[in-house]
Backbone bond lengths (Angstrom), bond angles and torsions (degrees), N, CA, C in turn:
res aa  C-N    CA-C-N  psi(-1)  N-CA   C-N-CA  omega(-1)  CA-C   N-CA-C  phi
1 M - - - 1.448 - - 1.527 108.43 -
2 N 1.321 117.19 134.90 1.455 120.96 -174.13 1.526 113.76 -91.86
3 G 1.308 119.26 -3.29 1.453 121.80 178.50 1.515 114.18 81.65
4 L 1.319 117.68 -2.22 1.461 121.23 178.68 1.520 108.78 -81.83
5 H 1.320 115.30 123.67 1.461 119.91 -179.74 1.519 108.46 -114.59
6 I 1.309 116.32 122.07 1.457 121.43 175.85 1.525 107.23 -96.04
7 P 1.345 116.59 117.90 1.470 118.61 -176.94 1.530 112.34 -63.15
8 T 1.309 114.89 136.40 1.462 121.02 176.46 1.529 108.87 -89.85
9 A 1.310 116.70 173.35 1.462 121.17 177.02 1.525 109.95 -61.78
10 E 1.329 116.69 -35.62 1.462 120.55 178.46 1.534 110.78 -66.83
11 D 1.345 116.93 -38.77 1.467 120.41 176.72 1.522 110.56 -62.30
12 R 1.329 116.67 -43.86 1.467 120.42 179.67 1.527 111.02 -65.38
13 A 1.335 117.11 -38.66 1.467 120.96 177.99 1.525 109.93 -63.46
14 R 1.328 117.19 -45.28 1.466 121.77 178.60 1.526 110.38 -60.24
15 D 1.331 116.97 -42.66 1.464 121.02 178.76 1.528 111.46 -61.40
16 R 1.325 117.05 -41.98 1.474 120.48 179.26 1.520 111.64 -65.21
17 I 1.325 116.69 -41.95 1.462 120.78 179.16 1.527 109.93 -64.31
18 E 1.337 116.73 -46.68 1.462 120.26 -179.69 1.524 111.57 -63.13
19 A 1.335 117.69 -39.76 1.466 121.06 178.95 1.526 110.66 -64.14
20 T 1.310 116.66 -40.53 1.464 120.51 179.15 1.526 110.23 -66.04
21 L 1.332 117.12 -41.64 1.464 120.04 179.02 1.534 111.64 -66.84
22 R 1.332 117.47 -34.16 1.472 120.04 176.29 1.521 110.99 -66.16
23 A 1.324 116.14 -39.67 1.466 120.82 -178.59 1.528 111.44 -74.73
24 L 1.315 116.54 -29.59 1.468 121.47 -176.29 1.523 109.69 -124.24
25 T 1.300 117.62 71.90 1.461 121.20 -178.16 1.521 111.88 -73.18
26 Y 1.342 116.07 -39.86 1.461 121.37 -178.42 1.531 110.12 -130.81
27 C 1.308 116.05 149.44 1.458 122.27 175.66 1.532 108.39 -64.66
28 R 1.310 116.90 126.56 1.467 120.75 -179.63 1.518 111.90 -70.81
29 Q 1.312 117.90 -17.31 1.457 121.52 -177.32 1.524 112.76 -87.79
30 C 1.344 116.91 -42.20 1.473 119.28 -174.77 1.523 113.99 -123.27
31 G 1.324 118.23 -12.38 1.459 121.55 178.37 1.517 115.18 87.13
32 S 1.329 118.45 -0.03 1.465 120.90 177.26 1.519 109.93 -69.45
33 S 1.322 116.45 158.24 1.458 120.03 177.60 1.535 109.74 -71.68
34 M 1.310 114.96 160.33 1.459 121.30 178.39 1.520 108.33 -95.81
35 R 1.322 116.41 154.75 1.455 121.74 179.78 1.517 109.50 -140.21
36 V 1.317 116.08 162.62 1.461 121.91 175.27 1.513 107.41 -93.44
37 A 1.333 116.18 132.67 1.461 121.24 -179.88 1.518 109.61 -135.17
38 V 1.319 115.73 146.20 1.460 122.00 174.10 1.517 106.93 -109.87
39 R 1.322 114.69 121.45 1.466 120.66 179.85 1.532 108.37 -135.21
40 D 1.321 116.10 121.84 1.466 121.81 178.49 1.526 111.78 51.24
41 A 1.325 116.77 48.75 1.471 124.45 177.74 1.526 112.64 61.28
42 E 1.329 117.31 26.06 1.460 122.03 174.00 1.526 108.32 -124.56
43 M 1.325 115.23 146.32 1.458 121.54 179.22 1.520 108.48 -97.09
44 W 1.330 116.36 131.49 1.460 122.51 -179.78 1.516 109.96 -128.68
45 V 1.322 116.28 147.33 1.459 122.58 164.60 1.517 103.85 -109.11
46 E 1.331 115.70 117.89 1.458 119.94 -172.18 1.520 111.37 -141.80
47 C 1.310 115.09 162.65 1.454 122.50 176.38 1.532 108.76 -57.88
48 A 1.321 115.92 136.23 1.465 120.42 -179.11 1.522 112.18 -59.78
49 S 1.332 117.57 -25.69 1.466 120.02 -179.30 1.524 112.49 -67.99
50 L 1.330 118.21 -13.86 1.463 121.46 179.57 1.526 111.94 -87.63
51 G 1.315 117.42 -5.01 1.462 122.06 -172.89 1.510 116.08 -53.95
52 S 1.306 118.61 -39.86 1.463 120.94 -175.06 1.528 112.73 -92.61
53 K 1.309 117.01 0.21 1.464 120.24 -175.14 1.529 111.23 -97.12
54 S 1.323 115.06 150.74 1.467 121.07 175.42 1.526 107.98 -152.02
55 G 1.311 115.32 167.79 1.455 120.60 177.12 1.515 113.90 60.28
56 L 1.311 116.02 -135.29 1.460 122.22 -177.13 1.533 111.69 -63.71
57 R 1.342 116.69 -39.48 1.468 119.49 178.67 1.524 111.04 -60.79
58 L 1.339 117.17 -39.96 1.463 120.71 177.11 1.518 110.54 -65.60
59 G 1.316 116.98 -44.89 1.458 120.89 -179.41 1.520 112.85 -59.20
60 I 1.314 116.46 -42.73 1.466 120.65 179.61 1.529 110.26 -71.35
61 S 1.321 116.98 -47.58 1.472 120.99 -177.60 1.524 112.24 -64.80
62 A 1.325 117.26 -33.54 1.470 120.89 -178.62 1.525 111.21 -62.60
63 G 1.321 118.01 -23.15 1.455 121.02 176.99 1.514 113.06 -70.51
64 F 1.349 116.74 -14.28 1.460 121.61 -177.71 1.525 112.71 -113.90
65 H 1.324 117.56 6.50 1.473 122.24 -178.50 1.530 108.31 -142.26
66 D 1.336 115.73 161.10 1.461 120.48 177.64 1.522 110.21 -76.62
67 R 1.330 114.57 137.52 1.465 120.95 179.45 1.517 107.53 -157.47
68 H 1.356 117.13 123.79 1.457 121.44 -176.60 1.522 109.80 -135.94
69 R 1.324 115.35 131.49 1.469 120.52 177.12 1.516 108.87 -78.81
70 V 1.334 116.96 138.03 1.455 122.92 178.54 1.523 107.98 -97.22
71 E 1.323 115.72 120.20 1.465 120.93 177.53 1.528 108.45 -76.18
72 L 1.320 116.44 114.51 1.451 120.77 -179.73 1.522 110.64 -92.95
73 P 1.326 117.88 148.88 1.464 121.03 178.07 1.520 111.09 -61.80
74 E 1.289 116.05 154.45 1.460 122.88 177.20 1.529 109.40 -56.21
75 G 1.313 116.79 135.29 1.451 121.49 176.28 1.519 114.63 92.63
76 V 1.323 117.96 -4.49 1.464 120.15 177.99 1.519 107.93 -94.37
77 L 1.320 115.36 120.18 1.448 120.47 178.93 1.526 109.11 -90.87
78 V 1.314 115.63 141.55 1.456 121.01 177.62 1.520 107.42 -95.03
79 A 1.325 115.88 124.40 1.465 120.31 179.18 1.515 109.29 -109.90
80 A 1.309 115.81 134.82 1.471 120.13 179.51 1.510 109.97 -85.47
């Protein structure tokens, strides 16, 4: 083995998620920690307080907490 590692789409996705979590460790609005969430086949880094919310409650609450969609590389499927 030559030690050369060619990053896969999954490696790039992991790097993007980790970079987002490093940049957004805590919600700037309430101070809660951030978490990774899968919603409707999209990956999000969001305030932990949004975890139990969905639909209209999520939409309203997201206006008061940090929430950012993670752009995943082509070909990476999001599994719930």
